[in-house]
C-alpha positions as CSV (number, residue, x, y, z in Angstrom):
1,X,3.4,-17.2,-11.0
2,X,3.3,-15.9,-7.4
3,X,0.8,-17.1,-4.8
4,X,-2.4,-15.0,-4.3
5,X,-2.1,-12.5,-1.5
6,X,-5.9,-12.1,-1.0
7,X,-9.1,-12.8,-2.8
8,X,-11.5,-10.2,-4.1
9,X,-13.8,-10.2,-1.0
10,X,-10.8,-9.7,1.3
11,X,-9.4,-6.9,-1.0
12,X,-12.8,-5.2,-1.1
13,X,-13.1,-5.3,2.7
14,X,-9.7,-3.7,3.0
15,X,-10.6,-1.0,0.5
16,X,-13.9,-0.2,2.2
17,X,-12.2,0.1,5.5
18,X,-9.5,2.5,4.4
19,X,-12.0,4.5,2.4
20,X,-14.0,5.1,5.5
21,X,-10.9,6.2,7.4
22,X,-9.7,8.6,4.8
23,X,-13.2,10.0,4.1
24,X,-13.6,10.8,7.7
25,X,-10.5,13.0,7.4
26,X,-12.0,14.8,4.4
27,X,-9.2,13.4,2.1
28,X,-11.5,11.9,-0.6
29,X,-13.8,14.9,-1.4
30,X,-16.3,14.9,-4.2
31,X,-15.6,11.3,-5.4
32,X,-12.0,12.2,-5.9
33,X,-9.0,9.9,-5.2
34,X,-8.5,6.2,-5.9
35,X,-7.4,3.3,-3.8
36,X,-6.1,-0.2,-4.5
37,X,-4.7,-3.3,-2.9
38,X,-2.5,-5.9,-4.5
39,X,-4.1,-9.4,-4.9
40,X,-1.3,-11.1,-6.8
41,X,2.1,-9.9,-7.8
42,X,2.8,-12.2,-10.8
43,X,0.8,-12.1,-13.0
44,X,-0.4,-8.8,-11.5
45,X,-3.9,-8.6,-10.1
46,X,-5.2,-5.6,-8.1
47,X,-8.5,-4.5,-6.7
48,X,-9.1,-0.8,-7.4
49,X,-11.9,1.6,-6.8
50,X,-14.1,2.2,-9.8
51,X,-14.2,5.6,-11.5
52,X,-16.4,8.3,-10.1
53,X,-17.6,6.5,-6.9
54,X,-18.2,8.2,-3.6
55,X,-15.6,6.7,-1.3
56,X,-17.4,7.7,1.8
57,X,-20.1,5.1,1.0
58,X,-17.9,2.6,-0.9
59,X,-19.5,-0.7,-1.5
60,X,-18.2,-4.0,-2.8
61,X,-19.8,-3.3,-6.2
62,X,-17.7,-0.1,-6.4
63,X,-14.5,-2.2,-6.7
64,X,-13.1,-3.9,-9.8
65,X,-10.2,-6.3,-10.3
66,X,-7.8,-5.5,-13.1
67,X,-4.7,-7.2,-14.6
68,X,-1.3,-6.0,-15.7
69,X,-2.8,-4.3,-18.7
70,X,-5.4,-2.5,-16.4
71,X,-8.2,-4.5,-18.0
72,X,-11.1,-5.5,-15.8
73,X,-11.1,-9.2,-15.2
74,X,-13.2,-9.5,-12.1
75,X,-15.6,-7.7,-9.8
76,X,-18.3,-5.5,-11.2
77,X,-17.2,-5.9,-14.8
78,X,-19.5,-3.2,-16.2
79,X,-17.7,-0.5,-14.1
80,X,-14.6,1.3,-15.3
81,X,-11.5,1.3,-13.1
82,X,-10.2,4.6,-11.9
83,X,-8.7,6.7,-14.7
84,X,-5.3,6.7,-12.9
85,X,-5.1,2.9,-12.5
86,X,-1.9,2.9,-14.6
87,X,-0.1,4.8,-11.9
88,X,-1.1,2.2,-9.4
89,X,0.2,-0.5,-11.7
90,X,3.5,1.4,-12.1
91,X,4.0,1.6,-8.3
92,X,3.3,-2.1,-7.9
93,X,5.8,-2.9,-10.7
94,X,8.5,-0.7,-9.2
95,X,8.1,-1.4,-5.5
96,X,7.1,-4.0,-2.9
97,X,3.8,-2.1,-2.3
98,X,0.7,-4.1,-1.2
99,X,-1.6,-1.0,-1.2
100,X,-1.6,2.3,-3.0
101,X,-3.6,5.4,-1.8
102,X,-4.2,8.5,-3.9
103,X,-5.9,11.5,-2.2
104,X,-6.5,15.2,-2.9
105,X,-6.1,17.6,0.0
106,X,-5.6,21.3,0.3
107,X,-2.1,21.0,1.7
108,X,-0.8,18.4,-0.8
109,X,-2.1,20.8,-3.5
110,X,-0.5,23.9,-2.0
111,X,2.9,22.4,-1.1
112,X,4.0,21.8,-4.7
113,X,5.0,25.5,-5.0
114,X,8.0,24.7,-2.7
115,X,9.3,22.0,-5.0
116,X,12.5,22.7,-6.9
117,X,13.6,20.8,-10.1
118,X,11.1,18.1,-9.5
119,X,11.9,17.4,-5.8
120,X,10.3,18.6,-2.6
121,X,12.8,18.7,0.3
122,X,11.9,18.2,3.9
123,X,14.3,18.3,6.9
124,X,14.5,18.2,10.6
125,X,10.8,17.5,11.2
126,X,9.8,14.8,13.7
127,X,7.4,12.8,11.5
128,X,10.1,12.0,9.0
129,X,10.7,9.1,11.3
130,X,7.5,7.5,10.0
131,X,9.5,6.6,6.9
132,X,12.2,4.8,8.9
133,X,14.7,7.6,8.8
134,X,16.0,8.1,12.3
135,X,19.1,10.3,11.9
136,X,19.3,13.7,13.6
137,X,18.3,16.5,11.2
138,X,17.1,13.8,8.8
139,X,16.3,15.0,5.3
140,X,14.1,13.4,2.7
141,X,13.2,14.4,-0.9
142,X,9.8,13.6,-2.4
143,X,9.5,13.2,-6.2
144,X,7.2,15.7,-7.9
145,X,5.7,15.6,-11.4
146,X,3.4,18.0,-13.2
147,X,-0.2,17.1,-13.5
148,X,-0.4,16.0,-17.2
149,X,-3.9,15.4,-18.5
150,X,-2.9,12.5,-20.7
151,X,-2.6,9.5,-18.4
152,X,0.1,7.8,-20.6
153,X,2.2,10.9,-20.5
154,X,1.7,11.3,-16.8
155,X,2.6,7.6,-16.2
156,X,5.8,8.0,-18.2
157,X,6.9,11.1,-16.3
158,X,6.0,9.4,-13.0
159,X,8.1,6.4,-13.9
160,X,11.1,8.6,-14.8
161,X,10.9,10.5,-11.6
162,X,10.5,7.5,-9.4
163,X,13.5,5.8,-10.9
164,X,15.6,8.9,-10.5
165,X,14.6,9.1,-6.8
166,X,15.5,5.4,-6.3
167,X,12.2,5.1,-4.3
168,X,13.7,6.6,-1.2
169,X,10.3,7.5,0.2
170,X,6.9,5.8,-0.5
171,X,5.3,8.8,-2.1
172,X,4.9,10.7,-5.4
173,X,3.4,14.2,-5.5
174,X,1.5,15.5,-8.4
175,X,1.7,19.3,-8.5
176,X,-1.6,21.0,-7.7
177,X,-3.3,17.6,-7.9
178,X,-2.6,15.1,-5.1
179,X,-0.3,12.5,-3.8
180,X,0.2,8.8,-4.3
181,X,1.4,6.9,-1.2
182,X,2.1,3.2,-0.8
183,X,3.0,0.6,1.8
184,X,3.3,-3.1,2.2
185,X,-0.2,-3.1,3.8
186,X,-3.0,-0.6,3.7
187,X,-2.3,0.2,7.3
188,X,1.3,1.0,6.5
189,X,0.2,3.1,3.5
190,X,-2.2,5.0,5.8
191,X,0.7,5.7,8.2
192,X,2.8,7.1,5.4
193,X,0.0,9.2,4.1
194,X,-0.7,10.7,7.6
195,X,3.0,11.5,7.9
196,X,3.2,13.2,4.5
197,X,0.1,15.3,5.2
198,X,1.5,16.4,8.5
199,X,4.8,17.4,6.8
200,X,3.0,19.2,4.0
201,X,0.8,21.2,6.4
202,X,3.9,22.1,8.4
203,X,5.7,23.4,5.3
204,X,2.7,25.4,4.1
205,X,2.2,27.0,7.5
206,X,5.9,27.8,7.7
207,X,5.8,29.5,4.3
208,X,8.3,26.9,2.8
209,X,10.9,27.5,5.5
210,X,12.5,24.4,6.9
211,X,13.8,24.2,10.5
212,X,17.5,25.0,11.0
213,X,19.7,22.0,11.8
214,X,20.6,21.3,15.4
215,X,23.5,23.3,16.7
216,X,25.7,22.5,19.6
217,X,27.9,24.9,21.5
């Protein structure tokens, strides 16, 4: 058993704070998206937004605590956790994430058309550095999965794609749906999300064309 990372009140405070930040950017429209923070690694406990709540006005009662089986064990027990809680659990199982953010934006819906064979390539764009990649003409690939309606099927495809990608970047794109992003803290996850959204907007405006590598005479 691992030591608790935070209690429910602390986790709820973090989620309400990040929900306000992302709502202000318009990244959680029409009650969409879901957010979670890790409360304990083993056995797993996480605080996650309940299904169908307006994140712009997120309250403590809109947050539930779930276990490894995605069953509600604390918080507002009559509320259902987000339908996609299984994806959050998967990310906590496979990574050292302390927070997971899932948002739907215009650009992360549009950019999936540029993915090939389940990967979206980005190269030679400054904000790639947000992921700790500092090489000149750095390149990253983001895992992409189709938006399966069945959550068990979606989770399995996500697991397969993440394991193939060896978790090189803290993101998973669902084609024409949204993105999951994670970090060790919600602040780091927010930084990663901002970087992804900048990169996606760039690629859409560029019509899918990546910058040419640096050349020297």
